[in-house]
N, C-alpha and C positions, 0 to 999 in steps of 0.2 A: 454593876452587876450584869455584865453582858452574857448573852448566850450566842454561840456561833454554831450554825449548821454548815459544816464543810463537806461538800460532795467532791470526793477525789477518787477516781477509778483505781482499782487494785493495780499495783505495779507502776503507776504513773510516776512515782517518786521512790527513791530508796527509802528504807525504813528510817534511817538517820535524817535524811532531808525532810521527810514528812514530820518527824517529831520536832525538828527545829522550826518548821513552818507553823505547826499548830501552836507552839509556844509563842512564836513571833506574832501570829494573828491575835492571840490573847492580849499580848502587850500592846499591840497597835490599838485594839479596841478600847482597852482600859485608858490609854493615853488620850484617845479621841473623846472619851467621856469626861475628860478633865481631871483624871486621877493620875497619880504617879504609878507607872507600871510596877514599881518595886513594892507598892503598898500590899502588905501581906493579906489584909482583909479583902481588898479588891481581888487579889489573886484567888483567894479561897472561895469566892462566890462567882467566879468566871468559869463557864463551862463550855467546852467544845464537844459537839456531837459529830462524829465522823460517819459519813454515809458512803457506802460503796455501791454504786449502780452496777447492775448486772451487765449493762451495755449502755453506750451513748450513741445516739443516731443523729446525723445532721442531714437534712433533706431526704430522710427516709433510708439513708445508708449508714452503716456502722462507721463511726469516726475512726480514722486511722491514727489520729493523735489524741492524747488525753484532753478532756474538757473539765474545767473546774467551775464550781458554783459555790460561792461563799455568801451566806446570809447572816450578817451580824444583826442581832436584835437587842435593842435597849429600851428602857422605859421612855415614854413620851417626854420630850423636852431636852433630850440629850444631844440631838443633832440640830445643826443649822445647815443651810444650803452649802456654806463654805466647808463645814466639817464633814458633811456627807461626801462632797467632791474630794477632799483630801483623803478621807478614809478609803474611797474606791481606788484612788491612785496608790496609796500605801499598801493596801492588800494586794493589788495587782503586782506591784513591785516585789512584794514578798514571795508571791507564787513564782514569778520569773526567777528570782534568786534560787528558790528551792529546786526548780527544774533544771536551771543552769544553762539555758539557751539564751537567745537574743530576745529583747523586749518585743521587737517587731514580729517574731515568730510566736511567742507565747501569749502576749497580751490579748490578741483576738480570740483566744480560747479561754479567757477568764471572765466570768460574770460575777459581779458583786451587787447584792441587793440590800443596802442598809434599810433596816426595818425598825420602826418605832411601835411599841406596843402601847395602846391608849392607856392613859393613867386610870387606875382602878381595875386593870385587867392583867397586871403582872402578879402572878401568884407563886408563892414558894413557902415551904414549911407549913402548908395548910392554911395560909392566910394571904390576903391581898397586900401587896407592898406598893405604896405610892412613892413617887420620885423623892419627895422631901424625906421620907422615912429611909429610903435606900441611901440617899446622900448622907444623912446623919449616921447611918450604920457604918458606912465605908470610911467617911472622912471625919466623923465626930459630930456631936450634937450642934456645935457652933456652925456647922455647914448646912444645917437644915434649911436655912433661908436661901442658900444658893439653889437648892432643889426647887423651892417655891418660886424663886425668880425665873429660873430656866423654864419651868412649866408655864408660868404666866406669859413669858416672852413667846414661847412656842404657840400658845393658844391665841395670842394677839396676832401673830403672823398668819395662822390658819384662818382666823376671822377676817383679817384684811384681804387675804386671797379670795375668800368666799364672797366678800362684798365687792371686790374688783371684778370678779366673774359675773356677779349679778348685774353690776353697772354696765359692763361690756355687753351682756345679753340684752339689757334694756335699750342701750344705744343702738344696737343692731336692729332690734325690733322697731324702734321709732324711725330710724333711717329707712327701713323697708316700707313702713306705713307711709311715710312722706313720699317716697319714690312711687309707690303704687297710686297714691292720691293724685300725683302729678302725671300719671299715665305711663310712667316708665316701668320697666321690669327691673325690680331690685336685683342686685348681684347675688348669686348663689341662693336664691329663694325659689321654691316651687309653689306657684300660685294656682295650680290646677285643682 
C-alpha cells in the first residue's frame, strides 16, 4: 500500500515518458514491499501524487536542469537497509531512463527519500491500517504473519540501534571522565 510523492518540474519529461515513469515507480515500490507488481490489489491501493514546483533553485539560483524528488512512503516494517538502498538505486535508474540522458548527468539531480510511516499512523478509508492488516489485505489472510514478523524485525533493529547509540554515548562519557581525572583534556570535549 505505497504512496509516492513525485516532484517533477513541468516540462522536464515528455507526457509519455512521465506516464511510463510514474507507472514504473509504482511497480518498483510494490516490488520492494515484497509484493508482485502485477498484483491487482496492490496496484489498486498504490497512489502517486505528482507535484509541480513553480521553480527549483540551487544555491539561490534557478536550476537550469530539472531536479527530481521522489518520496516513497510505506508502513513501518517494509524497508530494511538493503531494500532502502536498492529502492533508491532503482528509482534513480527509472528517472534516468525517463529523461533519456546519461546516468552521470541525471543521477546527481535525483533525490529519493524512502519513508516509513510509524505503525498505527497509516490511515485510509477513515481508519488506521496496521502493517499486518495491510499485508493480509493485499496478499491474503495467510500473509498476516509476514506483516507481524516484518514489523517485529524492524522494531528490533530500531531498538538495537538505540541501545548501541546509548552504549556509545556512555563509553564516550566514561572515557572523557577518565581522561579528565588523569589530567588530560579529553578529545572533542569542552570542559570550560
